[in-house]
C-alpha positions in Angstrom: -1.6 -7.1 22.7 -5.2 -7.1 24.0 -6.5 -7.6 20.5 -4.2 -10.5 20.0 -5.4 -12.1 23.3 -9.0 -11.6 22.2 -8.4 -13.2 18.9 -6.6 -16.2 20.5 -9.5 -16.6 22.9 -11.9 -16.7 20.1 -9.8 -19.1 18.1 -9.6 -21.7 20.8 -13.4 -22.0 20.4 -13.4 -22.6 16.6 -13.9 -26.3 15.6 -12.4 -28.1 12.6 -15.4 -30.3 11.7 -19.1 -30.2 12.2 -19.5 -33.8 11.0 -16.6 -36.1 11.9 -15.0 -38.5 9.5 -16.1 -36.6 6.3 -14.5 -34.5 3.7 -16.2 -31.3 4.8 -16.1 -27.9 3.0 -16.9 -24.6 4.8 -18.7 -21.9 2.7 -19.2 -18.2 3.2 -19.8 -15.1 1.1 -18.8 -11.4 1.1 -20.5 -8.4 -0.3 -24.2 -9.0 0.4 -24.7 -5.5 1.8 -22.8 -3.6 -0.8 -24.3 -1.1 -3.2 -21.9 -2.0 -6.0 -19.9 -4.9 -7.4 -20.3 -8.6 -7.2 -21.1 -11.0 -4.4 -18.1 -13.4 -3.9 -18.2 -16.7 -2.1 -15.6 -19.2 -1.2 -15.5 -22.9 -0.3 -12.6 -24.4 1.7 -11.6 -27.9 2.7 -9.0 -27.9 5.4 -6.6 -30.7 6.4 -7.3 -32.5 9.7 -4.1 -31.2 11.2 -4.9 -27.5 10.4 -4.3 -25.0 13.1 -4.0 -21.3 13.2 -4.0 -18.9 16.1 -5.4 -15.9 14.2 -8.1 -17.3 11.9 -11.5 -16.1 12.8 -14.6 -14.5 11.2 -13.1 -12.1 8.6 -15.0 -9.2 10.1 -13.1 -9.6 13.4 -9.7 -9.4 11.6 -7.7 -6.5 10.3 -7.0 -6.1 6.5 -3.4 -7.0 7.2 -4.4 -10.2 9.1 -6.8 -11.2 6.3 -4.1 -10.8 3.7 -1.7 -12.9 5.6 -4.3 -15.6 6.2 -5.3 -15.7 2.6 -1.7 -16.8 1.7 -1.7 -19.4 4.4 -5.2 -20.8 3.6 -4.5 -21.0 -0.2 -1.3 -22.8 0.5 -2.4 -25.2 3.3 -6.0 -26.0 2.3 -6.7 -29.4 0.7 -8.9 -27.5 -1.7 -10.3 -24.0 -2.1 -12.2 -22.1 -4.7 -14.0 -18.8 -5.2 -17.3 -18.2 -7.0 -18.5 -14.8 -8.3 -21.9 -13.5 -9.2 -22.0 -10.0 -10.7 -24.2 -7.0 -10.0 -26.5 -7.7 -13.0 -27.4 -11.2 -11.8 -27.9 -9.8 -8.2 -30.5 -7.4 -9.6 -32.1 -10.2 -11.6 -32.4 -13.0 -9.0 -32.0 -11.0 -5.7 -29.0 -11.0 -3.3 -30.0 -14.2 -1.4 -30.2 -16.3 -4.5 -27.1 -14.7 -5.9 -25.2 -15.5 -2.7 -26.2 -19.1 -2.8 -25.4 -19.3 -6.5 -21.9 -17.9 -5.8 -21.4 -20.6 -3.2 -22.5 -23.2 -5.7 -20.0 -21.9 -8.2 -17.2 -22.1 -5.5 -18.2 -25.7 -4.5 -18.3 -26.7 -8.2 -14.7 -25.5 -8.7 -13.2 -27.5 -5.7 -10.6 -30.0 -6.9 -11.9 -32.4 -4.2 -15.6 -33.1 -4.0 -16.9 -32.6 -0.5 -19.1 -35.2 1.3 -20.6 -32.6 3.6 -21.0 -28.8 3.5 -21.2 -26.3 6.4 -22.7 -22.9 5.4 -22.5 -19.6 7.2 -26.0 -18.3 7.8 -29.4 -19.8 7.8 -30.3 -20.2 4.1 -28.9 -22.5 1.4 -30.1 -24.6 -1.5 -28.8 -28.2 -1.8 -25.9 -28.6 -4.2 -25.7 -32.0 -6.1 -27.4 -33.8 -3.2 -24.4 -33.1 -0.9 -25.7 -33.0 2.7 -25.3 -29.6 4.3 -25.8 -27.8 7.6 -26.5 -24.0 7.9 -24.8 -22.5 10.9 -25.7 -18.9 12.1 -22.4 -17.1 12.7 -20.6 -20.2 11.5 -17.6 -18.1 10.5 -16.9 -17.6 14.2 -17.5 -21.3 15.1 -15.8 -23.4 12.4 -12.3 -23.0 10.9 -13.3 -23.9 7.4 -16.1 -21.3 7.3 -13.8 -18.7 8.8 -11.2 -19.6 6.1 -13.9 -19.2 3.4 -14.9 -15.9 4.9 -11.3 -14.7 4.6 -11.0 -15.8 1.0 -14.3 -14.4 0.0 -13.5 -11.0 1.6 -10.0 -10.7 0.3 -10.9 -11.8 -3.3 -13.8 -9.4 -3.3 -11.8 -6.5 -1.9 -9.2 -7.1 -4.7 -11.9 -6.9 -7.3 -13.3 -3.6 -5.9 -9.8 -2.1 -5.8 -9.5 -2.9 -9.5 -12.8 -1.3 -10.3 -11.8 1.7 -8.3 -9.1 2.4 -10.9 -11.9 2.9 -13.5 -14.3 4.7 -11.1 -12.2 6.5 -8.4 -15.0 8.9 -7.7 -16.8 6.3 -5.6 -13.9 5.6 -3.2 -14.2 1.8 -3.6 -10.6 1.2 -2.5 -11.8 2.6 0.9 -15.4 1.5 1.1 -15.3 -1.7 -1.1 -18.8 -0.8 -2.3 -20.4 -0.8 1.2 -23.0 1.9 1.9 -20.9 4.5 3.7 -22.0 8.1 3.9 -19.1 9.0 1.6 -20.2 6.4 -1.0 -23.8 7.5 -1.0 -22.8 11.2 -1.4 -20.6 10.2 -4.3 -23.6 8.5 -6.0 -25.7 11.7 -5.4 -23.0 13.8 -7.0 -21.9 11.5 -9.9 -25.0 9.3 -10.5 -24.6 5.5 -10.6 -21.8 3.6 -12.2 -22.2 0.5 -14.5 -21.4 -1.6 -11.4 -24.0 -0.3 -9.0 -26.9 -2.6 -8.0 -30.0 -1.0 -9.3 -32.3 -3.1 -7.1 -30.7 -1.6 -4.0 -31.6 1.7 -2.3 -28.5 3.6 -3.4 -29.1 7.0 -1.8 -30.8 8.2 1.3 -34.0 10.2 0.8 
């Protein structure tokens, strides 16, 4: 019950819009710190009457809560889309540029063109001259960014669970590609998979 109260307290502080009277999309990504797999971004435009007592930064939610919220967001959002940049492109252009590119892909796929963008974090490159605002920890401040964080996280987790079927020795169902001790040990024992990011420090010295 305490967890629920904490979430509700946090939710009451989340705002719907940064810029009033605009079609505004929130954007976030998942997987920047992972050793393997893609970076996945999402863009979400929520209706003006959208409310949810659980929605928050995806890192503050349980897997079960995220999965429930994904269904709600995909059903109730005015528009949503996911963009993916694979590990090879991450190695080629670096993770910051890959994260921004994934957001661009997501925005491009929206069925409604936004008039304003709010971006989680402090770095972004303008997309099609659409005005944007970067917001540090925006996924804990604005509902649309929180929604994007949930979609990015759940879609990416799903991808890693699929890859785990091919490479179960890295425990991706459990770690989703993040640098856990178990993941690094698996790399030491098995070498790297075709989906590991070669530009990252994959094992501890």
